[in-house]
N, C-alpha and C positions, 0 to 999 in steps of 0.2 A: 175863402178856405173854411172848411168845416173840421173842427177838432174831432178826432176819432179815438174812442177808448178801446185799448187792446190789452187784455190781461197778460200777454207774454212780456210786456214791458214792466209790469208791476213790481216784481221782485228786484229787478235791476234799479229801477227808479227809487225804490225804498232804500236800497243799499247805498246809492249815491246821493241821497237826499241831503245829507250833512255828514260826510265821512271824516272822522277825526283821525288825523295822522300826526298827532303830537304838536309840532309847531305850526301846522297849517291844516286847513280844511278843504276838502274837495267836494264840489257839488256838480252833479250831472243829471241829465234828463233826456229820455227818449220820448218823442211825441210823433203822432201820425196825423196827417191832414188829408182830407179829400180836396181835390182841385176844383170842386164845385163852388162857384162864387156865391157869396152873399150879395145883397143889394149894394152894400158899401164896396165890396171887392169889385163888383162889376163896374161901378163908377170909376174907381181907381184904375182898373185895368184899361178902360177906355182912355183915361187921362194919360197913362203911361204909354199906351200905344201911340197916341198922337204926339207925345213928347219924343218918342224914339223916331217916328217918321219925320218929324221936324228936324231932328238931329241929323238924320240921314241926308235930308235935303240940303243941309248946310255943310256937310262934310265933303272934303276933297278926296277923290279916289286915289290921288297921287300921294296922299299923306301916308307914310309907311306905318304910322301908329294908329291909323284909323281903323275901327272895327266894322266898317261899312259892309264888307263881304259877309260877315257873320250876322249882323243885325238885319241885313236885307232878307234873311230867311225868317219866315213867319214863325216856324217852330222854335227858333232861337229867341225870338222876341217873347213868345209865350213862356219859355223856360225862365227867362229873366223875370218876367212878371210874377210867375209862381214863386220864385225864390224871394223876391221882394215882399210879396204878401205873406209868405211864411215867416220871414224875419219880423214883420209887423205883428204877427200873432204871438210869437214866442218872446218878444221883447216889447209888450204893448205900451210901456211907459217911456220908451226911448224914441227920440226924434231921428229918423233916418233920412231926413231931407238933404243932407250933405253927402250921403253915400254915393260912390261911383261904382258902376257895375263891374269895372275891372278888378274889384276886390273879391269877386267870385272866381274861383278857379275850378275847372273840370279836372277831376283826378282820372288818370288813365287806367288805373287798376285799383281793385279792392285792397291790394297790399299796402298802399299809402295810408289808408285808414287804419289797417291793422298795426302798422309800424307806429303810428301816432299813439294808439292805445297802449301798445307795449312800452313805448318810451315814457309817456306821462302818467300812466296808471299802473306802473309796476308795483308800487306799494299797495295800492288799492287791490290789485289782482291777488297779492299774497293774502290780504285780509279776506277777500272773497273765497279763496281756496280753503282757508282755515275754517270758515263757517259754512261751507257748502261741499263738504266731503271731498275736497281736493279738486273740484271742477274748475275749469278755466273761465275767468270773467270774459275774456275776448270771445271764446267759443259760445258762451251763453248769450252774449250780446248779438253776435252775427246770426245765431240760430233764431233769436227773437225777431230781429229785423227781417230775416228771410221769411219767417212765418207770416209777417204782416205785409211785406212788400215784394217778396221774391228778389232777393238782393242781387243775384246774378243778372237780372233783367234791367237793373237800374243804371242810370247815369248818376255818378257821384260827384258832388261839388263841395268845395270847402269855401268858407267865408273868412278872409284874412284881412281884417280892417286895419287902417292906420289909426293913430291916436284920436283923430277927430270922429271916427265912425265905429269905435269899439264900445259896445254896450256895457262891458264889465270893467274896463280900465279904471273908470272913476270910482269903482267899488273896491279898489285896492287889490285887483287880481295880480298874482304872480305870473300866471299863464292862463290861456284860455284857447279853446278851439270850437268851431262850429262845422258840422258836416250835414249835408242834405243828400238823401237817397230819393231820386225821382224816377218813378216808373210811369212811362208815358202811356202804356197800355191800360194800366189800372187807374191812371189819373190820380195818383196818390204820392204824397211826399212824406218821408220820415226824417225828422231832424234829430241830431244828437249834439247837444251842447254840453260843455264841461269846462269848469274853471277851478282854479286853486287860489285861495287867499291865505295870507298870513293871519294868525290868530289876533294880531293887533288891529286888523281892519274891522272885525265885528260885523261882517257883512251877512245879510240875510236876503240876498238879491234873488236867488233862483227859487222863489216860492209861489209865483203867480201861476194861474191856470189860463191857458189860451182863451181869448174871448173874441167875439166877432166885432167888426167895426172899429178896430184900433190901428189900422195899418197906416204906414207913412210912405211918402213918395221916395223915389230914388233917381238920381241923375244918371245920365247915360254915358258910359265910356267903357265898352264891354267887349270881351272876347270869349263867347260861349258857343 
């Protein structure tokens, strides 16, 4: 995955870099990646592909919880691999070796993303409006994402980890969410990660820039 710089994200990322809300701090970041593999990506992709195929060979079709039907599709396997690689880039210091792919959920509509932003970033939205001539933070975000990746053409995924696979839980996060916008035609992924910490945590977690060659493996148990 190649990190792509896009100026439409700059003002939003600057605003969410370390947003002071009194008793807590919000940090968020929009990033874009090309699905073009680096050499390390390519090796990991092959490894993951073999792991998935091995999983399929051992899975029973009669098992109602088995994702065989979905993982047997090559496009679904590629999607899983892209999401895992993107996670590895945006959280380069975190070990995802215990992550199971059922922690990724495909969102049926853009509305689920909008509702999440409205719910968790309501205070942030008021501050944005106060400093940006009354404009909407959500509208600004969706416009920027659309400019970069054509949001209506994307499959949207959320990553909802348990405590063993949450990159920010150990940092004292009160809440967090991760969304991925994947445009198959453009072969591009946009990630939006955001979390809130108590002032007592003193966390400076979301400051790294994506780098190549830092990805981690993921175990397979998926419904994409």
